[in-house]
C-alpha positions, 0 to 999 in steps of 0.5 A, a space after each residue: 517427658 511424663 508428667 510426675 505427680 508427688 506420688 510417683 516421684 516417692 515410690 520412684 526416689 524417696 526411701 527414708 535413709 537412702 537419697 539420691 544419687 544425686 550429683 556431688 562437686 566432690 564424688 560424681 554420682 553419690 547414693 546417700 545414706 543418712 542414718 541420724 534424724 533431721 539435724 542431729 548435729 555435736 554443731 551448729 555451723 553459721 553456713 549450714 544450707 540446712 539452717 540451724 540445729 534442733 538437736 545440738 548434742 554428742 550422744 552416740 546410739 542407735 539412732 537408725 535400725 541398720 536392718 532398715 538402711 541395709 535393707 533400703 539400700 539394697 533395694 537402690 542397688 538392685 536398680 543399677 543405676 549410675 553410682 559413684 560412691 555410697 555416702 554416709 552423710 546426709 541431715 545431721 552428723 553421722 558418726 553420732 550414730 553408734 552403729 556406724 561402722 557395722 553399717 560400713 562393714 554391712 555394705 562393703 560385703 553387699 557390694 563392690 561400690 566404694 564407701 566414703 564418710 562426710 563428719 565434721 571430724 568432732 567425735 575423732 577424738 573417741 577411739 571407737 569412733 576412729 575404729 568405726 571408720 576405718 572400713 570405709 574407702 574415704 573419710 573426708 572430716 570438715 576442719 574450720 579453724 585450728 583456735 578454740 574461738 574461730 571453731 567457736 564462731 564458726 561452728 558452735 559446738 557443743 560445750 564440751 568440745 576443744 578444737 586441739 582434741 578434735 585435730 589429735 584425732 583426726 591426725 591419729 586416724 590418718 595414721 590408722 587409716 589406709 584408705 583415702 583421707 581428705 580434708 574440707 575447710 569451709 571459708 567464712 568472709 571475716 570470721 575464718 579467713 585472715 593470713 593468720 589463721 590460714 597459717 595455723 592452718 597450714 601447719 595442722 595441715 602438715 600434721 594431719 598428711 591428708 592426701 587432698 585439701 578441699 578448700 570451699 566457702 559458702 555458695 547456699 543460702 547459709 542458715 546466718 544471714 552474716 556467714 558469706 562467701 570468700 570470693 574467688 581473690 582470697 581463696 586462691 591467696 588462702 589456697 596459696 598459703 595452705 599449700 598449692 600442691 595438694 590444696 584445690 578450691 571445690 568447684 561446682 559440679 559439672 558432671 553429665 546429670 542424666 540418671 540422678 538429674 530428673 528433669 521432671 522432679 525440677 518440673 515439680 518442684 517448680 510446679 509447687 513453686 508457682 502455688 506458693 513460696 517454699 522451705 526446703 523442708 515443705 518441699 521434701 515433704 509434700 513430694 516426699 524427697 530426702 532434703 538434700 536432694 531438694 538442695 540439689 534440685 534448688 541449686 539448679 533451678 537457682 543458676 537456670 535464674 528460674 527461683 530465688 531465695 527469701 528471708 521471712 521471719 529468719 526461715 529461707 524460702 524459694 520462689 518462681 522469678 520466670 514463669 515458663 
């Protein structure tokens, strides 16, 4: 396979708001649509793989012009890549973009591909946000705690956010929405994994009525060192409490990676890391790749035992541990 220079990588896969498609544990080959600036979010979750939130806000506005996003998306769709979902997600909270509803509707007119939205759910208490999401085919809000104390410990929200209002908003959306609603729960050892919290969560799940509940835990390096993963035994215990019929433990994506996973990009990342340790942001900037896309390749290289992460001055760096 030919070597790929950073400039060639940029031309082939880099766009400002569109990234991928990348292999997703839940959505197959997912083409990401990132419509807010990096780490612009209503939460500052202790487990976030992108690090701490730098712009914590609940202000909705047009962070990224819709026309720009749709032009980039149209170019990617013309390439006829393998895509299972067009996914509004990225490096911040997508519902903060006040144009998300219009963008979803315009995407639906452009293509027959299903549209998914990954959201932290915190703004779904607002009727306008719920209306904006009605055009999607699949919405996956997250809900990591059902008591205010747990919510604040895990998610570190904007001060005005109340978990009871958020739950009511997700429940209202479930009644209004005609598409698929899945619920994701990220479990952090010693924070939101108690039997008592799980029993309360089970009651809330009944109230919301999602088609699926997906249990996750800390896999990639988190924003905070103390955010630790649950083992398989405890994940299964929580699953039994929440209800095994619709609750599943998310496994690592095992599907074929051709078309979405490019070995030449993997090789270019290894080449840059041989020079010196780098952060996700460093690699993203140097190679012209979206940070979420870099994370997928970093995860694969860690699984292969080729690189490892080290924490220095509260920043996570990646370095080579096996030379090819």
